[in-house]
KEKE-3310 file (N, C-alpha, C; in steps of 0.2 Angstrom, whole numbers, plus 5000, padded with zeros to 4 digits):
npx = (5004:5003:5010:5001:5001:5003:5000:5006:5002:5009:5010:5022:5024:5019:5028:5040:5038:5036:5049:5057:5052:5056:5070:5072:5067:5077:5089:5085:5085:5098:5104:5100:5107:5102:5098:5097:5094:5081:5075:5083:5081:5068:5069:5076:5067:5056:5062:5066:5054:5042:5034:5017:5008)
npy = (4994:5011:5026:5039:5056:5072:5089:5105:5122:5137:5155:5169:5174:5164:5154:5159:5159:5145:5140:5147:5142:5129:5130:5134:5123:5114:5120:5118:5104:5101:5107:5098:5087:5078:5070:5078:5076:5073:5085:5094:5090:5093:5107:5110:5106:5115:5128:5127:5125:5131:5147:5151:5163)
npz = (5000:4996:5003:5008:5001:5007:5004:5006:5006:5006:5010:5008:5022:5030:5026:5030:5044:5047:5044:5053:5065:5064:5064:5077:5084:5080:5085:5099:5100:5097:5108:5118:5114:5105:5089:5073:5060:5053:5055:5048:5035:5033:5035:5023:5013:5015:5013:5000:4993:4982:4983:4987:4978)
capx = (5000:5007:5009:4997:5005:5000:5003:5005:5003:5011:5012:5028:5024:5019:5034:5045:5036:5038:5056:5060:5050:5060:5077:5071:5067:5083:5093:5083:5087:5105:5106:5099:5112:5099:5100:5093:5094:5075:5073:5087:5078:5062:5071:5078:5061:5052:5066:5067:5048:5039:5029:5011:5007)
capy = (5000:5017:5031:5045:5062:5078:5095:5111:5128:5143:5161:5171:5175:5157:5150:5162:5157:5138:5140:5150:5137:5123:5131:5134:5116:5111:5122:5115:5097:5101:5108:5092:5082:5074:5070:5083:5074:5074:5092:5097:5088:5097:5114:5111:5106:5121:5133:5126:5125:5137:5151:5153:5170)
capz = (5000:4995:5008:5006:5001:5009:5001:5011:5002:5011:5007:5011:5029:5033:5025:5035:5051:5048:5044:5059:5070:5063:5066:5084:5086:5078:5091:5105:5100:5098:5115:5122:5112:5101:5082:5070:5053:5050:5055:5043:5029:5033:5033:5016:5009:5016:5010:4993:4991:4979:4987:4984:4977)
cpx = (5004:5005:5005:5001:5000:5004:5001:5006:5003:5012:5019:5029:5024:5025:5040:5044:5038:5045:5059:5058:5055:5067:5077:5071:5074:5088:5092:5086:5095:5108:5105:5103:5108:5100:5095:5092:5087:5073:5077:5084:5072:5064:5072:5072:5057:5056:5066:5060:5045:5034:5023:5010:5000)
cpy = (5006:5022:5037:5051:5068:5084:5101:5117:5134:5149:5163:5171:5168:5153:5152:5159:5149:5137:5142:5145:5131:5124:5132:5127:5113:5113:5119:5108:5097:5103:5102:5086:5077:5075:5075:5082:5075:5081:5096:5096:5092:5104:5115:5110:5112:5127:5133:5125:5131:5140:5152:5161:5172)
cpz = (5000:5001:5005:5007:5003:5006:5005:5006:5007:5007:5010:5018:5032:5032:5029:5042:5052:5048:5050:5065:5070:5065:5074:5087:5085:5084:5097:5105:5100:5105:5120:5120:5108:5093:5079:5063:5050:5050:5049:5036:5028:5031:5026:5011:5009:5013:5003:4989:4987:4983:4984:4984:4977)
residu = (MET:ARG:LYS:LYS:ARG:TYR:TYR:LEU:TYR:LEU:ASP:TYR:GLU:GLU:ASN:ARG:LEU:VAL:THR:LYS:SER:LEU:ILE:ARG:LEU:LYS:ASN:SER:LEU:LEU:ARG:GLN:GLY:LYS:TYR:THR:ASP:CYS:ILE:ASP:GLU:LEU:ILE:LEU:LYS:VAL:VAL:ASN:ALA:PRO:ILE:LYS:ARG)
# end
């Protein structure tokens, strides 16, 4: 069975807010000494995603 895909459409402000929140989460995990690989992948996906106009 295939995994269901979800699409998220963000404008400029929402994209900026999501990116900022992910970076805060990454910094928090780094302080705790936990892995941040999945957060890094999400940040790259959000930053490189096209912005809805």
